[in-house]
ZAFIMAR-824023 format. One record per residue: z, x, y of N, C-alpha, C, O in turn; residue in one letter. Coordinates in Angstrom, 1 decimal. Each point is the difference from the previous one (the first is absolute). Example, Ala and Ser with C-alpha at 12.3 -4.5 7.8 and 13.67 -1.06 7.14 Angstrom:
BEGIN
7.8,13.2,-5.7,0.0,-0.9,1.2,0.0,0.9,1.2,0.7,1.0,0.0,A
-1.4,-1.4,1.1,0.0,0.9,1.1,0.8,-0.8,1.1,0.1,0.5,1.1,S
//
This chain:
BEGIN
15.1,25.1,4.3,-1.1,1.0,-0.1,-1.3,-0.8,-0.2,-0.1,-0.8,-1.0,M
-0.9,1.0,1.8,-1.3,-0.7,-0.2,-0.8,0.6,-1.2,-0.1,1.2,-0.2,T
-0.4,-2.2,-0.6,-0.7,0.4,-1.2,-1.4,0.6,0.5,-0.6,-0.5,0.9,R
0.1,1.5,-1.7,-1.3,0.5,0.3,-1.0,-1.0,-0.7,0.1,-0.3,-1.2,Q
-1.0,-0.1,2.0,-1.1,-1.0,-0.4,-1.3,0.7,-0.1,-0.9,-0.4,-0.8,L
0.7,1.3,1.7,-1.3,0.7,0.2,0.2,1.5,0.1,1.0,0.4,0.6,L
-1.9,0.4,-1.2,0.0,1.4,0.3,-1.2,0.2,1.0,-1.1,-0.5,-0.2,R
1.4,1.3,1.2,-1.0,0.1,1.1,-0.2,1.5,0.2,0.9,0.8,0.2,L
-2.2,-0.4,-0.2,-0.3,1.4,0.3,-1.5,0.1,0.5,-0.7,-1.0,0.1,D
0.3,2.2,0.3,-1.3,0.2,0.5,-0.5,1.4,-0.6,0.7,0.9,-0.1,E
-2.0,-0.9,-0.3,-0.6,1.2,-0.5,-1.5,0.1,0.5,-0.8,-0.9,-0.3,H
0.6,1.9,1.0,-1.4,0.2,0.6,-0.5,-1.2,0.7,-1.2,-0.3,-0.2,R
2.0,-0.3,1.0,-0.4,-1.1,0.8,0.0,-1.3,-0.6,-0.2,-1.1,0.6,G
0.5,1.0,-1.9,0.1,-1.2,-0.8,1.4,-0.4,-0.1,0.8,0.7,-0.5,I
-0.4,-1.9,1.0,1.4,-0.5,-0.1,0.1,-0.8,-1.3,-0.9,-0.7,-0.4,H
2.0,0.9,-0.3,0.2,-0.7,-1.3,1.2,-0.9,0.2,1.1,0.3,0.5,R
-1.3,-1.5,-1.0,1.1,-1.0,-0.2,0.1,-0.2,-1.6,-0.9,-0.5,-0.6,I
2.0,1.0,0.1,0.3,0.0,-1.4,1.0,-1.1,-0.3,1.2,0.1,0.4,I
-1.6,-1.2,-1.1,1.0,-1.0,-0.3,1.1,0.5,-1.0,-0.4,0.6,-1.0,L
1.6,-0.7,1.4,1.1,0.6,-0.8,1.2,-1.0,-0.1,1.1,0.4,0.5,D
-1.4,-1.5,-1.0,1.0,-1.1,0.0,0.1,-0.5,-1.5,-0.3,-1.2,-0.3,H
0.7,2.1,-0.6,0.1,-0.4,-1.4,-1.4,-0.3,-0.5,-0.9,0.8,0.2,G
0.7,-1.9,-0.8,-1.4,-0.4,-0.5,-0.9,-0.5,1.1,-1.1,-0.4,-0.2,P
1.6,0.4,1.5,-0.7,-0.4,1.2,-0.4,-1.4,0.0,-1.0,-0.4,0.6,N
1.8,-0.5,-1.2,-0.2,-1.4,0.2,0.2,-0.3,1.5,1.0,0.5,0.6,A
-1.9,-1.3,0.0,0.1,-0.3,1.4,1.1,-0.9,0.4,0.1,-1.2,-0.5,L
0.8,1.6,1.3,1.0,-0.8,0.6,-0.1,0.2,1.5,-0.8,0.8,0.5,D
1.6,-1.6,0.3,-0.2,0.0,1.4,0.4,1.4,0.6,-0.6,0.4,1.0,R
1.5,0.2,-1.6,0.5,1.4,0.5,-1.1,1.0,-0.2,-0.3,0.7,1.0,E
-0.4,-0.7,-2.1,-1.1,1.0,-0.2,-1.2,-0.3,0.8,-0.5,0.9,0.7,L
0.2,-2.2,-0.6,-1.2,-0.4,0.9,0.3,0.3,1.4,-0.9,0.5,0.8,M
2.2,-0.7,-0.3,0.3,0.3,1.4,-0.1,1.5,0.3,-0.5,0.4,1.0,G
1.0,0.4,-2.0,-0.1,1.5,0.2,-1.4,0.4,0.1,-0.3,0.9,0.8,A
-0.5,-1.4,-1.7,-1.5,0.4,0.0,-0.6,-0.4,1.3,-0.7,0.8,0.6,F
0.9,-2.0,-0.1,-0.6,-0.5,1.2,0.5,0.8,1.2,-0.8,0.3,0.9,R
2.0,0.1,-0.9,0.5,0.8,1.1,-0.7,1.4,0.1,-0.3,0.5,1.0,R
0.1,0.1,-2.2,-0.6,1.3,-0.1,-1.5,-0.1,0.4,-0.5,0.8,0.7,E
-0.2,-1.9,-1.1,-1.3,-0.2,0.5,-0.1,-0.1,1.5,-0.9,0.5,0.6,L
1.8,-1.2,0.0,0.1,-0.2,1.4,0.2,1.4,0.7,-0.7,0.3,1.0,A
1.5,0.5,-1.5,0.2,1.3,0.5,-1.2,0.9,0.0,-0.4,0.6,0.9,K
-0.3,-0.7,-2.1,-1.2,0.8,-0.1,-1.1,-0.5,0.9,-0.8,0.8,0.5,L
0.7,-2.1,-0.4,-1.0,-0.6,0.9,0.2,0.5,1.4,-0.9,0.3,0.7,R
2.2,-0.3,-0.2,0.3,0.4,1.3,-0.2,1.5,0.2,-0.2,0.5,1.2,S
0.1,0.3,-2.3,-0.2,1.4,0.1,-1.5,0.3,-0.2,-0.3,1.2,-0.2,A
-0.5,-2.2,0.3,-1.5,0.3,-0.1,-0.6,-0.4,-1.3,-1.2,0.3,-0.2,G
1.9,-0.9,-0.7,-0.6,-0.4,-1.3,-0.6,1.1,-0.8,-1.2,-0.1,-0.3,S
1.9,1.1,0.0,-0.5,1.1,-0.9,-0.3,-0.6,-1.4,0.4,-1.0,-0.4,P
-1.2,1.8,-0.4,-0.3,-0.3,-1.3,1.3,-0.3,-0.8,0.9,0.8,0.1,A
-0.9,-1.8,-0.9,1.2,-0.5,-0.7,-0.3,-0.1,-1.5,-1.0,-0.7,-0.4,L
1.8,1.3,-0.4,0.0,-0.2,-1.5,1.2,-0.7,-0.5,1.1,0.3,0.4,L
-1.3,-1.4,-1.2,1.1,-0.8,-0.5,0.1,0.3,-1.5,-1.0,-0.1,-0.7,V
2.2,0.4,0.2,0.1,0.3,-1.5,1.4,-0.4,-0.4,0.8,-0.6,0.8,A
-0.4,0.8,-2.0,1.3,-0.4,-0.5,0.7,1.2,-0.7,-0.6,0.9,-0.6,S
1.9,-0.9,0.7,0.8,1.0,-0.6,0.3,-0.4,-1.5,0.5,0.9,-0.8,A
-0.7,-2.1,0.4,0.3,-0.5,-1.3,-1.1,0.5,-1.0,-1.2,0.0,0.4,H
1.6,0.5,-1.5,-1.0,0.6,-0.9,-1.0,-0.9,-0.6,-1.1,0.4,-0.4,P
1.4,-1.7,0.3,-1.0,-1.0,-0.7,-0.3,-1.2,0.9,-0.8,-0.8,-0.5,T
1.4,0.7,1.6,-0.2,-1.2,0.9,-0.4,0.4,1.4,0.7,0.8,0.7,L
-1.8,-1.3,-0.2,-0.3,0.1,1.4,0.8,-1.0,0.7,0.8,0.2,0.9,F
-1.0,-1.5,-1.3,0.7,-1.1,0.6,-0.3,-1.2,-0.9,-1.1,-0.4,-0.2,C
2.2,-0.3,-0.3,-0.2,-1.2,-0.8,-0.1,-1.3,0.7,0.0,-1.1,-0.6,P
0.0,1.1,2.0,-0.1,-1.2,0.8,1.4,-0.4,0.4,0.9,0.8,0.1,G
-0.8,-2.1,0.2,1.3,-0.5,0.6,1.1,0.1,-1.0,-0.2,-0.1,-1.2,W
1.4,0.3,1.7,1.2,0.0,-0.8,0.5,-1.4,-0.3,0.7,-0.6,0.8,D
-1.1,0.0,-1.9,0.3,-1.4,-0.3,1.5,-0.2,-0.3,0.5,-1.1,0.1,L
0.2,2.2,-0.4,1.4,-0.2,-0.3,0.8,-0.4,1.2,1.0,-0.8,-0.1,K
-1.5,1.2,1.3,0.8,-0.4,1.2,-0.6,-1.3,0.6,0.6,-0.5,0.9,I
-1.7,0.0,-1.4,-0.6,-1.2,0.5,0.2,-1.2,-0.9,-0.4,-1.1,0.4,L
0.9,1.3,-1.6,0.1,-1.1,-0.9,0.8,-1.2,0.5,-0.3,-1.1,-0.3,V
1.3,1.4,1.1,0.9,-1.1,0.5,-0.2,-0.2,1.5,0.8,-0.7,0.7,D
-1.9,1.3,-0.1,-0.2,-0.1,1.5,-0.5,-1.4,0.4,-0.7,-0.6,-0.8,A
1.1,0.2,1.9,-0.5,-1.3,0.5,-1.3,0.2,0.7,-0.5,1.1,0.2,D
-0.1,-2.2,0.3,-1.3,0.0,0.6,-0.1,0.9,1.2,-0.9,0.8,0.2,R
1.9,-0.8,0.7,0.0,0.8,1.2,0.1,1.5,-0.4,-0.7,0.8,0.7,S
1.5,-0.5,-1.7,0.1,1.4,-0.4,-1.3,0.5,-0.6,-0.4,1.2,0.3,A
-0.3,-2.0,-1.1,-1.2,0.4,-0.6,-1.1,0.1,1.1,-0.9,0.9,0.0,V
1.0,-1.8,1.0,-1.0,0.1,1.1,0.2,1.3,0.8,-1.0,0.6,0.4,A
2.2,-0.2,-0.2,0.2,1.3,0.7,-0.5,1.1,-0.8,-0.5,1.0,0.5,E
0.7,-1.0,-1.8,-0.4,1.1,-0.9,-1.6,0.0,0.1,-0.5,1.1,0.1,F
-0.1,-2.2,-0.2,-1.5,-0.1,0.0,-0.5,0.6,1.3,-1.0,0.7,0.1,L
1.7,-1.0,1.0,-0.4,0.5,1.3,0.1,1.5,0.1,-0.9,0.7,0.5,A
2.0,-0.2,-1.1,0.1,1.5,0.0,-1.1,0.6,-0.8,-0.6,1.0,0.4,D
0.2,-1.6,-1.6,-1.0,0.5,-0.8,-1.4,0.0,0.7,-0.7,0.9,0.0,F
0.4,-2.1,0.5,-1.2,-0.1,0.8,-0.1,1.0,1.1,-1.1,0.6,0.2,N
2.2,-0.4,0.5,0.0,1.0,1.1,-0.2,1.4,-0.5,-0.8,0.8,0.6,G
1.3,-0.4,-1.8,-0.1,1.3,-0.5,-1.5,0.2,-0.4,-0.6,1.0,0.3,L
0.0,-2.0,-1.0,-1.4,0.1,-0.4,-0.9,0.2,1.2,-0.9,0.9,0.0,I
1.1,-1.7,1.0,-0.8,0.1,1.2,0.2,1.3,0.8,-0.9,0.6,0.4,L
2.2,-0.2,-0.3,0.2,1.3,0.6,-0.7,1.2,-0.6,-0.6,0.8,0.6,D
0.6,-0.8,-2.0,-0.6,1.1,-0.7,-1.5,-0.2,0.0,-0.8,1.0,0.2,L
0.3,-2.2,-0.4,-1.5,-0.2,0.0,-0.6,0.3,1.4,-1.1,0.5,0.1,F
1.8,-0.8,1.0,-0.5,0.2,1.3,0.4,1.3,0.6,-0.3,0.2,1.2,S
0.9,0.7,-1.9,0.4,1.3,0.5,-1.3,0.7,0.4,-0.9,0.1,-0.8,Y
0.8,0.4,2.0,-1.2,0.6,0.6,-0.5,1.2,-0.8,-1.2,0.2,-0.2,P
2.1,0.7,-0.2,-0.5,1.2,-0.7,-0.3,-0.2,-1.4,0.2,-1.1,-0.5,G
-0.7,2.1,-0.2,-0.4,-0.1,-1.4,1.3,-0.1,-0.9,1.0,0.7,0.3,P
-1.1,-1.5,-1.3,1.2,-0.2,-0.9,-0.5,0.1,-1.4,-1.2,-0.3,-0.4,T
2.1,0.7,-0.5,-0.3,0.1,-1.4,1.2,-0.3,-0.9,1.2,0.2,0.4,A
-1.4,-0.8,-1.6,1.1,-0.2,-0.9,-0.3,0.8,-1.3,-1.1,0.0,-0.5,A
2.2,0.7,0.1,-0.1,0.8,-1.2,0.8,-0.8,-1.1,1.2,-0.2,0.1,A
-2.0,-0.4,-1.1,0.6,-0.9,-0.9,0.2,0.8,-1.3,-0.9,0.1,-0.9,L
2.1,0.5,0.7,0.3,0.7,-1.2,0.7,-0.9,-1.1,0.2,0.4,-1.1,E
0.1,-1.6,1.5,0.6,-1.0,-0.9,-0.5,-1.4,0.3,-0.9,-0.2,0.8,G
1.6,-0.8,-1.4,-0.4,-1.4,0.1,0.0,-0.5,1.5,1.0,0.4,0.7,H
-2.0,-1.1,-0.3,0.0,-0.7,1.3,-0.3,-1.4,-0.3,-1.2,-0.4,-0.2,A
2.2,-0.5,0.3,-0.2,-1.4,-0.4,0.4,-0.9,1.1,0.9,0.2,0.8,V
-1.6,-1.4,-0.7,0.2,-1.0,1.0,0.1,0.6,1.4,-1.0,0.5,0.5,A
2.2,-0.6,0.1,0.1,0.5,1.4,-0.3,1.5,0.0,-0.5,0.5,1.1,G
0.8,0.2,-2.1,-0.3,1.4,-0.1,-1.5,0.3,0.0,-0.5,1.0,0.6,G
-0.3,-1.8,-1.3,-1.4,0.1,0.0,-0.6,-0.3,1.4,-0.9,0.7,0.4,C
1.5,-1.7,0.2,-0.5,-0.3,1.4,0.3,1.1,1.0,-0.7,0.3,0.9,L
1.9,0.3,-1.1,0.3,1.2,0.8,-1.0,1.1,-0.1,-0.4,0.6,1.0,L
0.0,-0.4,-2.3,-1.0,1.1,-0.2,-1.4,-0.4,0.6,-0.6,0.8,0.6,A
0.2,-2.1,-0.7,-1.2,-0.4,0.5,-0.1,0.0,1.5,-1.1,0.0,0.6,Q
2.3,0.0,0.1,0.0,0.1,1.4,-0.4,1.4,0.5,-0.2,0.2,1.2,A
0.2,0.8,-2.1,-0.4,1.3,0.4,-1.5,0.3,-0.1,-0.7,-0.6,-0.8,C
0.2,1.4,1.7,-1.4,0.3,0.0,-0.6,0.7,-1.2,-1.1,-0.3,-0.5,D
2.0,1.1,-0.1,-0.4,0.8,-1.2,1.0,-0.2,-1.1,1.2,0.0,0.3,L
-1.6,-0.2,-1.5,0.9,-0.2,-1.1,-0.4,0.9,-1.2,-1.1,-0.1,-0.5,R
2.0,0.8,0.0,-0.2,0.9,-1.2,1.1,-0.4,-1.0,1.2,-0.1,0.3,V
-1.6,-0.1,-1.6,0.9,-0.4,-1.0,0.0,0.9,-1.2,-1.1,0.5,-0.4,M
2.3,-0.3,-0.1,0.1,0.9,-1.2,-0.4,-0.8,-1.2,0.3,-1.2,-0.2,G
-1.1,1.9,-0.7,-0.4,-0.6,-1.3,1.1,-0.1,-0.9,1.1,0.6,0.2,S
-1.2,-1.4,-1.3,1.0,0.0,-1.0,0.6,-1.4,-0.1,-0.7,-1.0,0.0,G
2.1,0.9,0.1,0.7,-1.2,-0.2,0.1,-0.9,1.2,0.2,-1.2,-0.1,K
-0.4,1.8,1.3,0.1,-0.8,1.2,-0.9,-1.1,0.1,-1.2,0.1,-0.4,A
1.6,-1.2,1.0,-0.8,-1.2,0.2,0.1,-0.5,1.4,1.0,0.2,0.7,R
-2.1,-0.8,-0.2,-0.2,-0.5,1.3,-0.4,-1.4,-0.1,-1.0,-0.3,-0.6,L
1.7,-0.6,1.3,-0.4,-1.4,-0.1,0.9,-1.0,0.8,1.0,0.4,0.5,G
-1.4,-1.6,-0.5,0.7,-1.1,0.7,0.5,-1.0,-1.0,-0.7,-0.4,-1.0,L
1.9,0.0,1.1,0.6,-1.0,-1.0,0.6,-1.2,0.7,0.7,-0.8,-0.6,S
-1.1,0.5,1.8,0.5,-1.1,0.8,-0.3,-1.3,-0.7,0.9,-0.9,-0.1,E
-2.1,0.6,-0.3,-0.3,-1.2,-0.7,0.8,-0.2,-1.3,0.3,-1.1,-0.3,L
-0.1,2.2,-0.4,0.8,-0.1,-1.2,1.4,-0.6,0.3,0.6,-0.7,-0.8,N
-0.1,1.1,2.0,1.4,-0.4,0.4,-0.1,-1.5,0.5,1.0,-0.7,-0.2,L
-2.1,0.3,0.8,-0.1,-1.3,0.6,-0.2,-0.1,1.4,0.2,-1.1,0.6,G
-0.5,2.2,0.1,-0.2,0.0,1.4,-1.4,0.6,0.3,-0.5,0.8,-0.8,V
-0.1,-1.2,2.0,-1.3,0.7,0.3,0.3,1.4,0.6,1.1,0.3,0.5,P
-2.1,0.5,-0.5,0.1,1.2,0.7,0.0,-0.3,1.5,-0.8,-0.9,0.5,V
1.8,1.4,0.3,0.1,-0.3,1.4,-1.4,0.0,0.7,-0.7,1.0,-0.2,P
0.4,-2.0,1.0,-1.3,-0.1,0.7,-0.4,1.3,0.8,-1.1,0.3,0.0,G
2.1,0.3,0.7,-0.3,1.2,0.7,-0.5,1.1,-0.9,-1.0,0.7,0.4,T
1.6,-0.6,-1.6,-0.5,1.1,-0.9,-1.3,-0.4,-0.6,-0.8,0.9,-0.3,S
0.5,-2.2,0.1,-1.3,-0.4,-0.6,-1.1,0.4,1.0,-1.1,0.4,-0.4,L
1.4,-0.6,1.7,-1.0,0.4,1.0,-0.3,1.5,0.0,-1.1,0.5,0.2,R
2.2,0.3,-0.4,-0.2,1.4,-0.1,-0.8,0.3,-1.2,-1.0,0.9,0.0,M
1.2,-1.5,-1.2,-0.7,0.3,-1.2,-1.5,-0.3,0.1,-0.8,0.8,-0.4,L
0.5,-2.0,1.0,-1.4,-0.4,0.1,-0.8,0.9,1.0,-1.2,0.1,-0.1,T
1.9,0.5,1.0,-0.6,1.0,0.9,-0.3,1.3,-0.6,-0.8,0.8,0.5,S
1.5,-0.5,-1.6,-0.1,1.4,-0.6,-0.7,0.0,-1.3,-0.6,1.0,-0.4,R
0.6,-2.1,-0.4,-0.4,0.0,-1.3,-1.2,-1.0,-0.2,-0.2,-0.9,0.8,L
-0.5,1.1,-1.9,-1.1,-0.9,-0.4,0.7,-1.3,-0.5,1.2,-0.1,-0.3,S
-2.0,-1.0,0.3,0.5,-1.3,-0.4,0.4,0.1,-1.5,1.0,-0.7,-0.4,S
-1.7,1.5,-0.4,0.4,0.1,-1.4,1.3,0.7,-0.2,0.8,-0.4,-0.8,A
-0.6,1.4,1.7,1.3,0.7,-0.1,1.2,-0.9,0.4,1.0,0.0,-0.6,A
-1.2,-0.8,1.7,1.0,-0.9,0.5,0.3,-1.0,-1.1,1.2,-0.3,-0.2,V
-2.3,-0.3,-0.4,0.2,-1.0,-1.0,0.8,0.5,-1.2,1.0,-0.6,-0.5,D
-1.3,1.9,0.1,0.7,0.6,-1.1,1.5,0.2,0.3,0.9,-0.3,-0.8,H
-0.7,0.8,2.0,1.4,0.3,0.4,0.8,-1.3,0.1,1.1,0.0,-0.5,L
-1.6,-1.0,1.2,0.8,-1.1,0.4,0.1,-1.0,-1.2,1.1,-0.5,-0.2,V
-2.2,0.2,-0.5,0.0,-1.1,-1.0,0.4,0.5,-1.4,0.5,-0.8,-0.8,F
-0.8,2.0,0.5,0.2,0.5,-1.4,1.5,0.3,-0.3,0.5,-0.2,-1.0,R
0.1,0.8,2.0,1.4,0.3,-0.1,0.3,1.1,-1.1,1.0,0.1,-0.6,G
-2.0,0.8,0.4,0.1,1.0,-1.0,0.0,1.4,0.7,-0.8,0.2,1.0,E
1.6,0.7,-1.4,0.0,1.3,0.6,-1.2,0.8,-0.5,-0.4,0.0,-1.1,G
-0.2,0.8,2.1,-1.1,0.9,-0.3,0.5,1.4,-0.3,0.9,0.5,0.6,C
-1.6,0.2,-1.5,0.2,1.4,-0.2,-0.7,0.7,1.2,-0.7,-0.7,0.8,T
1.0,1.9,-0.6,-0.6,0.8,1.1,-1.5,-0.1,0.0,-0.7,-0.1,1.0,A
0.2,0.3,-2.2,-1.5,0.0,-0.2,-0.6,-1.3,0.3,-1.0,-0.1,0.7,E
1.6,-1.0,-1.1,-0.5,-1.4,0.3,0.2,-0.2,1.5,-0.9,-0.7,0.6,R
2.0,1.1,-0.1,0.2,-0.2,1.5,-1.1,0.7,0.8,-0.4,-0.6,1.0,A
0.0,1.7,-1.4,-1.1,0.7,0.7,-1.3,-0.7,-0.2,-0.8,-0.1,1.0,Q
0.5,-0.5,-2.1,-1.2,-0.8,-0.2,-0.1,-1.1,1.0,-1.1,-0.4,0.5,E
2.2,-0.3,-0.3,0.1,-1.1,0.9,0.1,0.4,1.5,-0.1,-0.8,0.9,Y
0.3,2.1,-0.6,0.1,0.5,1.3,1.5,-0.2,0.6,0.2,0.1,1.2,G
0.7,-0.4,-2.1,1.4,-0.1,0.4,0.6,1.3,0.3,0.9,0.1,0.9,L
-1.4,1.0,-1.5,0.4,1.4,0.4,-1.3,0.8,0.1,-1.1,-0.4,-0.5,V
1.2,1.4,1.3,-1.2,0.9,0.3,-0.2,1.1,-1.0,-1.1,0.5,-0.3,H
2.3,0.0,-0.2,0.0,1.2,-0.9,1.0,-0.2,-1.1,1.0,-0.7,0.3,R
-1.2,1.3,-1.4,1.1,0.1,-1.0,0.3,1.4,-0.3,-0.9,0.9,0.4,T
2.0,-0.6,-0.9,0.4,1.4,-0.3,1.1,-0.1,-1.1,0.6,-1.0,-0.3,A
-0.4,2.2,-0.3,1.2,0.1,-0.9,1.2,-0.4,0.8,0.1,0.4,1.2,A
0.9,-1.1,-1.8,1.2,-0.4,0.7,0.7,1.1,0.8,0.4,-0.2,1.1,P
-0.4,1.4,-1.7,0.7,1.1,0.7,-0.8,0.6,1.2,0.5,0.8,0.8,E
-1.8,-1.3,-0.7,-0.9,0.6,1.0,-0.3,-1.1,1.1,-0.6,0.3,1.0,E
1.1,-1.5,-1.2,-0.4,-1.1,0.9,0.4,0.2,1.4,-0.8,-0.2,0.9,A
2.0,0.7,-0.7,0.5,0.3,1.3,-0.8,1.0,0.7,-0.5,-0.2,1.2,F
0.2,1.3,-1.8,-0.8,1.1,0.6,-1.4,-0.4,0.3,-0.6,0.3,1.0,N
0.0,-1.1,-1.9,-1.4,-0.4,0.2,0.0,-1.0,1.2,-0.9,0.1,0.8,V
1.9,-0.9,-0.7,0.1,-1.0,1.1,0.1,0.8,1.3,-0.7,-0.3,1.0,T
1.5,1.3,-0.9,0.2,0.8,1.2,-1.3,0.7,0.4,-0.4,0.1,1.1,E
-0.3,0.5,-2.1,-1.3,0.6,0.3,-1.0,-0.9,0.5,-0.7,0.3,1.0,I
0.6,-1.5,-1.6,-1.0,-1.0,0.5,0.4,-0.6,1.3,-0.9,-0.2,0.9,E
2.2,0.0,-0.6,0.4,-0.4,1.3,-0.3,1.0,1.0,-0.3,-0.3,1.2,L
0.4,1.6,-1.5,-0.3,1.1,0.9,-1.4,-0.1,0.5,-0.3,0.4,1.2,G
-0.6,-0.9,-2.1,-1.4,-0.1,0.4,-0.2,-1.1,1.1,-0.7,0.2,1.0,K
1.4,-1.3,-1.2,0.0,-1.1,1.0,0.6,0.5,1.3,-0.5,-0.3,1.1,L
1.6,1.0,-1.2,0.7,0.5,1.2,-0.8,1.0,0.7,0.2,0.2,1.2,A
-1.1,0.4,-1.8,-0.9,1.0,0.6,-1.1,-0.6,0.9,-0.7,0.8,0.7,G
0.5,-2.1,-0.8,-1.0,-0.6,0.8,0.4,0.0,1.5,1.2,0.0,0.2,R
-2.1,-0.1,0.7,0.4,-0.1,1.4,0.9,-1.1,0.3,-0.3,-1.2,-0.4,P
1.4,1.5,1.0,1.1,-1.0,0.0,-0.3,-1.3,0.7,0.1,-1.1,-0.5,R
-0.6,1.2,1.8,-0.3,-1.2,0.7,-1.1,-0.9,-0.7,0.1,-1.2,0.0,A
-1.1,1.9,-0.6,-1.1,-0.8,-0.6,0.6,-0.7,-1.3,-0.4,-1.1,-0.3,A
1.3,1.8,-0.4,0.6,-0.7,-1.2,0.8,-1.2,0.4,-0.2,-1.1,-0.6,F
1.0,1.2,1.6,0.9,-1.1,0.4,-0.9,-1.2,0.5,0.3,-1.1,-0.3,V
-1.3,1.4,1.1,-0.9,-1.0,0.5,-0.8,-0.7,-1.1,-0.2,-1.2,0.0,E
-0.3,2.0,-0.9,-0.8,-0.5,-1.1,0.9,-1.0,-0.9,-0.4,-1.0,-0.4,T
1.6,1.4,0.1,0.9,-0.8,-0.7,0.3,-1.3,0.7,0.1,-1.1,-0.7,K
0.1,1.2,2.0,0.2,-1.3,0.8,-1.2,-0.9,-0.1,0.2,-1.2,-0.1,K
-1.4,1.8,0.3,-1.2,-0.8,0.0,-0.2,-0.7,-1.4,-0.5,-1.1,-0.1,L
0.8,1.8,-1.0,-0.2,-0.5,-1.3,1.0,-1.1,-0.3,-0.3,-1.0,-0.7,L
1.6,1.2,1.1,1.1,-0.8,-0.5,0.7,-0.8,1.0,0.9,-0.8,-0.3,L
-1.2,1.1,1.6,0.8,-0.7,1.1,0.0,-1.5,-0.1,1.0,-0.6,0.3,G
-2.1,0.0,-0.6,-0.1,-1.4,-0.1,0.8,-0.6,-1.1,0.6,-1.1,0.1,A
-0.5,1.9,-1.2,0.9,-0.4,-1.1,1.4,0.0,0.4,0.8,-0.9,-0.4,V
-0.4,2.0,1.1,1.4,0.1,0.4,0.4,-1.2,0.9,1.1,-0.6,-0.1,W
-2.0,0.2,1.0,0.2,-1.1,0.9,0.2,-1.3,-0.8,0.8,-0.8,0.3,D
-1.7,0.7,-1.3,0.0,-1.2,-0.8,1.3,-0.1,-0.8,0.6,-1.1,-0.2,D
-0.1,2.2,-0.3,1.2,0.0,-0.8,1.2,-0.4,0.9,0.8,-0.8,-0.4,M
-0.8,1.3,1.7,1.1,-0.4,0.9,-0.1,-1.5,0.3,1.0,-0.7,0.1,R
-2.2,0.2,0.1,-0.2,-1.4,0.4,0.4,-1.0,-1.0,0.6,-1.0,0.3,R
-1.0,1.3,-1.6,0.2,-1.0,-1.1,1.4,0.1,-0.7,0.3,-0.9,-0.8,T
0.4,1.9,1.1,1.3,0.3,-0.7,0.9,-1.2,0.0,0.4,-0.4,-1.0,W
-0.1,-0.2,2.2,1.0,-1.1,0.0,-0.4,-1.2,-0.8,0.8,-0.6,-0.7,P
-2.1,0.2,0.8,-0.4,-1.2,-0.6,0.0,0.1,-1.6,0.0,-1.0,-0.7,E
-0.1,2.2,0.2,-0.1,0.2,-1.4,1.4,0.1,-0.6,0.2,-0.1,-1.3,E
0.8,0.3,2.1,1.4,0.3,-0.5,0.5,-1.2,-0.8,0.6,0.1,-1.0,E
-0.8,-1.3,1.6,0.5,-1.2,-0.6,-0.5,-0.3,-1.4,0.7,-0.3,-0.9,A
-2.0,0.6,0.7,-0.6,-0.2,-1.3,0.6,0.9,-1.1,0.2,-0.4,-1.1,A
0.0,1.7,1.6,0.6,1.0,-1.0,1.4,-0.5,-0.3,0.3,0.1,-1.2,F
0.4,-0.5,2.1,1.4,-0.4,-0.2,0.1,-1.2,-0.9,0.9,-0.2,-0.9,L
-1.8,-0.8,1.1,-0.1,-1.1,-0.9,-0.2,0.4,-1.4,0.7,-0.6,-0.9,D
-1.6,1.5,0.6,-0.2,0.5,-1.3,1.2,0.7,-0.6,0.4,-0.1,-1.1,C
0.2,0.9,2.0,1.2,0.8,-0.4,1.1,-0.9,-0.5,0.7,0.3,-1.0,W
-0.5,-1.4,1.7,1.1,-0.9,-0.4,-0.4,-1.2,-0.9,0.8,-0.9,-0.1,F
-2.0,1.0,-0.4,-0.3,-0.9,-1.1,0.9,0.2,-1.2,0.4,1.1,-0.3,D
0.0,-2.1,-0.4,1.0,0.1,-1.0,-0.5,0.9,-1.1,0.8,0.8,-0.5,D
-2.1,-0.8,0.1,-0.5,0.8,-1.1,0.1,1.5,0.5,0.3,0.9,-0.8,E
-0.7,-0.6,2.0,0.0,1.3,0.5,1.5,0.5,0.1,0.2,1.2,-0.4,T
0.7,-2.0,0.8,1.4,0.4,0.1,0.5,0.4,-1.4,0.8,1.0,-0.1,Q
-1.2,-1.7,-0.9,0.4,0.4,-1.4,-0.6,1.3,-0.4,0.7,0.8,-0.7,E
-1.9,-0.5,1.1,-0.6,1.3,-0.3,0.6,1.1,0.7,0.3,1.1,-0.5,R
0.1,-1.3,1.8,0.7,1.0,0.8,1.3,0.3,-0.7,0.4,1.2,-0.1,I
0.3,-2.2,-0.3,1.3,0.2,-0.6,-0.1,0.8,-1.3,0.8,0.9,-0.3,K
-1.9,-1.2,-0.5,-0.2,0.7,-1.2,-0.3,1.5,0.2,0.5,0.8,-0.7,G
-1.4,-0.5,1.7,-0.3,1.4,0.3,1.2,0.7,0.5,0.3,1.1,-0.4,V
0.5,-1.7,1.3,1.1,0.6,0.6,1.1,0.3,-1.1,0.6,1.1,0.0,A
-0.5,-2.0,-1.0,0.9,0.2,-1.1,-0.4,1.2,-0.8,0.9,0.8,-0.4,S
-2.1,-0.7,0.1,-0.5,1.2,-0.8,0.2,1.3,0.7,0.3,1.0,-0.6,R
-0.5,-1.0,2.0,0.1,1.2,0.8,1.5,0.4,0.0,0.2,1.2,0.1,L
0.7,-2.1,-0.2,1.4,0.4,0.0,0.5,0.5,-1.3,1.1,0.6,0.0,R
-1.8,-0.7,-1.1,0.4,0.4,-1.3,0.0,1.5,-0.1,0.3,0.6,-1.1,Q
//
């Protein structure tokens, strides 16, 4: 029996992809399911899309290090390719997109949220941030290009170099999210705000998004292969490998 990875539904023209894979740590199975659904929606005219999580405290914690701790270089390269593809698929989705962050969005989960046009975060304990440098790897170059096209240099520096999670209020100050809301209201607020984007003239929205971001999408595709080797060199550095093993061990406890 196939495990359920995503909950899919539609409400008033807005399609919802709800991550429903335990704590939603990214593995190849979850990323593949997400990409296939994005392809289906794109072929159906790219309707407005809302991304959220079924987990009560986690939107997405990033890559599942437990399954990568003993992976060889080719396996990590394939995983990285899947992740880069998912980020690009979501970032370049023609229709309006939104992320409802009711829980923590860390590392790859933070990048997944930033790939959406609109981001709403629940206040309280949830944190949003990047932890790649803490682990010993750079943020993938494709995702860095996405971030620099969406955020101020101060926001990118804070996300990438500080390695600290932001509260919803701090995230809004940096422009990492557009709205904050009580945790129990974040999903509804996201849907309302996304409805406003979806109400714009369709052809004009799609063309405007392409004009704003099309060059970035092309650049992400072009530079992807040449940046892979540098990421993998960092991943397989002895110090990084020790850190990965330590994190994986704690996650298994």
